[in-house]
N, C-alpha and C positions, 0 to 999 in steps of 0.2 A: 862847795855844793852848787853855787850859781854858775860857776865855770862849767861844770858838767852839764847843767841844764842848757847853758848857752850852746855848748858843743853838739849836744843831741839835737837842739832846734836847728842848728846850722845844717847838720847832716840831713835831717828830714826835709829842710827847704831844698837842699841840693837834690835829693831824690825825687821831690815833687817836680822840680824843674825838668829833670831828666825824663820823667814820665810824660810831662806835657809836651816836651819837645819830640819824643818818639811818637806820641799820638799825632802830633800835627804832621810829622813827616809821613806816617802811615796813612792818614787822611789825604794828604797831598798825593801820594803814589795812587791811592785808590781813585782819586779824582782824575789824575792823568790817564789811568787805564779806561775810565769811563768815557773820558773825552775822546781817546783814540778809537773806542768802539763805536761811539755815535758818529764820529768823523767817517770811519770806514763804512758804516751803515749808510750814511748820507751819500758818500761817493758811489756806492754800489746801487742804491736806488736811483741816483741821478743819471748814471750811465745806462742801466739796464731796465729802468722802469718802463712798463707798457700797460696802459689802461685796459687792454684787452686780455691781459694775462690772467688766467685762473688756474684752478686745479686740473681741469681737463687738459689744457695746453701744456701744463707741466708734466703730466702723465704721458701724453702723446710724445713729448720730447724725450722722455726717459725710455720709452719703448721703441724710439726710432732705430736703435741697433737691431732689435728683433725684427722689425719691419724690413730692414735692409736684408737681414739674413734670409727671411722668407722669400723676398723678391729675387734674390740672387742664387739660392741654393735649391729651392723646390723645383725649379725648372730641370734640374738633373735627376729628380726622384724617379721620373719615368724611365730614363736610361738605366738607372741603378736596378729598379725592380725588374725590367725586362731582362737585363744580364743575370739577375738573381734566379729568375725562372728558368733561363736557358741553362745556367750552370747547375742548378739542382736537378733538372730533368736529365742532363748529360751525366751527372754522377750516378743517377739511378741506372741508366742504360749501361754505363761502363761496369757497374758492380754486377748487373745481371749477366753481361757477356763474359766477365773475367771469373766471377765466383760461382754463380748459380748454373749457367749453361753446361760447363763440364759435368756437374752432378746430375743435371736433368738428362744429358745424353746417356749417362750410365744407369739411370734409375728407371725411366719410363719407356713405355712401348714406342715404336717408331710412328704409329698413328697419332698417339697423344702428342708426341713431340712436333710433328708436322703441323697439327691444329694449333699448338701453342704458339709455335713460331710465326705462322701465318697470321693469327689472331693479334698477337702482340705487335708484330711489325705493322700490320694495318692501322692499329690504334696509334702507334708512333708516327706513322706517316700522316694521318689525320690531324694529330695534334699540332705537328710542325706546320702543316698547310693552314689550319684554321687560326692558329696563333699568329702566323705571319700575316694573313689576311685581316686579322682583327686589329693589328697595330699599323697596318699600312692602308687600310681602306679610307677613302675620303668620306667625310661626313655628309657630302652633298653640297647643294647650293640652294639659295632661296629661289622659289618659282618666279618666273618672269611674267606669267600671265596672272590675272586676277581670279581668285576662287573664293569659296565661302569659308575657308579655314582662317586661323588666326593670322595676323599680320606678321611681317618679318621684323624680328628684334635685332638689337645690336649687342654683340658680346662686349661686356665691360672690360674684360682683360685683353682680348685681341684687338678691340676697336674695329670690328669688321662685321658685316651682316652675317647673322646667325641663322642657319636653316631651321625649319620647324623640327620639333622633337630632338633637339640637340641641346648640349650644355657644355660649359667649359670645364674640363677635367683638370683639377689642380695637381694630380700626379703626372699626367702626360704633358700638361701645359699646352693643351690644344683643344679644339673643339671636338667632341665625340657624340655620337648619336645613334639613330636606329639603323643606319646602313651597317654600322659595326656590330650590332647587337647579335645578329645571327651567327657570325663567325666566333664571336666571344662565347656565346652559349655552347656551340658545337665544340670548341676547344675545351671548355669546362667539362662537358659530358664525356668527351673522349679521354681526357686526362683522369677523370674519375674511374672510368672502366679500366684504364691501364694500371692505376694505382691499386685497384682491387685485385687484379690479376697478379701483380708483382707481390702483393701482400700475401695471397694465397701461396704462391710458390715459395716465398721466404719462410712462411710458417711451417710448411711441409718439410723443408730442409731442416729447420731448427728443431722440428719435433722428432724426426726419424734419425738424426745423426747423433751418435754417442761420442762425446769428446774423449780424447786420450788423457791419461793422468797428467802429462806434462804437455805444455803448449809451446811450439816454436813461434818464431816471429810471424811466419806466413799464416800459421793457424790462428794466432791472435788477430792478425789484420783481417783474416776471413770472418772470424766471429764478430769483430767490431763492424765489418761492413754489412754483415747480414742484419745486425741489430740496428744499425743506422738506416738501412733500407726499410726495415719493418716499421720503425718509429716514424720515419718521414712519410711512407705511404699510408700508414694508418691515420695519421693527423690529416694529411692532405685528403684522403678519401672521405673522412668525416666532414671536413670543411667544405669540400667541393659538392658532397652530397646535399648538405643543407643549402648551399649556394644554388644548386640545380633546381631543388624544390621551390625556393624563393623566386627565381626567375621564371620558372614554369608557371607559377601563380601570376606573376605580372604579365606574361605572354597571353595567359588565358583571358585577363581582363583588358588586354590591348594597351598596356601602359609601360613606360620605362620607370626606373627608380626615381628619377627626378620628377616625372609627370605624376607619380603616385602622391607625392606631398602637395604638388600644385592642385591636383584634382580634389584631394581632400579638403584643402582650403576653399576651393570654389564651391564644393558641395555644402560645406558649412555656411558659406556666405549666402548661397542661394536658398538654403533651408530656412534661414531666418526670414527671407523675403516670401517664403511660401512657394518657392519654385523648385523644380526637379532638375538636377545637373545631368547632362548627358555627355559622355566622352565622345568627341567627334572622331577619334581614332579606333573605336571599338565597334566591330561589326558582328559580334557574337563569338562565343568561345571557339567553335570549329573554324569559322572564317578567320579569326585572329591568328590561329596556328598556320592556316594557309598563307595568309600575308607574311607571317614571320618566316616561313620556309621558302617564300618566293613563288608560290603557286598563284597563278592568275585566278582571281575571284571575280565572278560577274557581279556587277552593281545593278 
C-alpha cells in the first residue's frame, strides 16, 4: 500500500515539475517577444521621431499620392474635354449627313430643305467659330495705368499677374476671364439652337417611319444612330438651356460666375457694417448687355 502511495506521489511530483518548466518556458518566450517589440518600437521612434509630427502631418503624407495625381493629371482635363466636345459634335453632324439627310431630301419640300440646310450650317459655322475663339482668346493683361478699380492680383497657380475679372480654371489649367465670356456664351447659345433643330428632325423621322418586321444591320445601325442623336441632343439642349439662362442672369447683373461669389461675400461683409455694396463693373441691365456684346457705351 505504501509503495503505491510513494509511486503516485513520485508521478505527481514529476507532473508538477513538468508544468512548472513549461510555464517558465512560456513566460520566457512571452518576455522575449515583449522585449523584441519594445526594442523595435524604440528603434522606430529613435530613427523617425519628430516633435512637429501630428495627425495633420500624417494625413497630408497619406494624401500625397492624391495631390501628385491632381497636379499632374488635371492639366490634361482641358484637352480631354475639348476633344470630347469636338468628337460628340462631329458624331452628330455625321449622323445627320449619313442617316437623316437622305430622308429629308425625300420627305420635305425644296423650300423647307433649303431653309433647314442654311439655318443648320449657319449654326454649325457659328459654333465652330465661337468655340475656337473661346478656347484661344487671351484673358487680357493687367492695366498699366492707375485707375479706381481693384488692384492687380497674382494667380496662385500660374505665379503671374492676373488681370481683373479673371480666375484660374482648373479644367483648362490657365487663366480665363471676361474676354472669353462673350464667345463662350455665343457658342453655348448656338449649340443649344443646333441641338433643338437636330432633335426636332430626329423626332419627326422616328415618328413617321414604320420599321419593317425584320431588321438588317444597316437598319439597326440607323435606328441606334437616331436614338443616340435624340438622347444626346435632348440632354445637351436641356443642359445648355439652363446654362444659357444662368449666364444671361449673370450678364444682366454685370458679373461672372466667380465674381458672383465674391460680391455676395462682400455684400454680406459691408451689410454688417451698415454699408451698401456696389458692383464696380455693373452699369445697369441694358448697358451690361452692351458691354458684353462689345458695343461702345458712353460713360
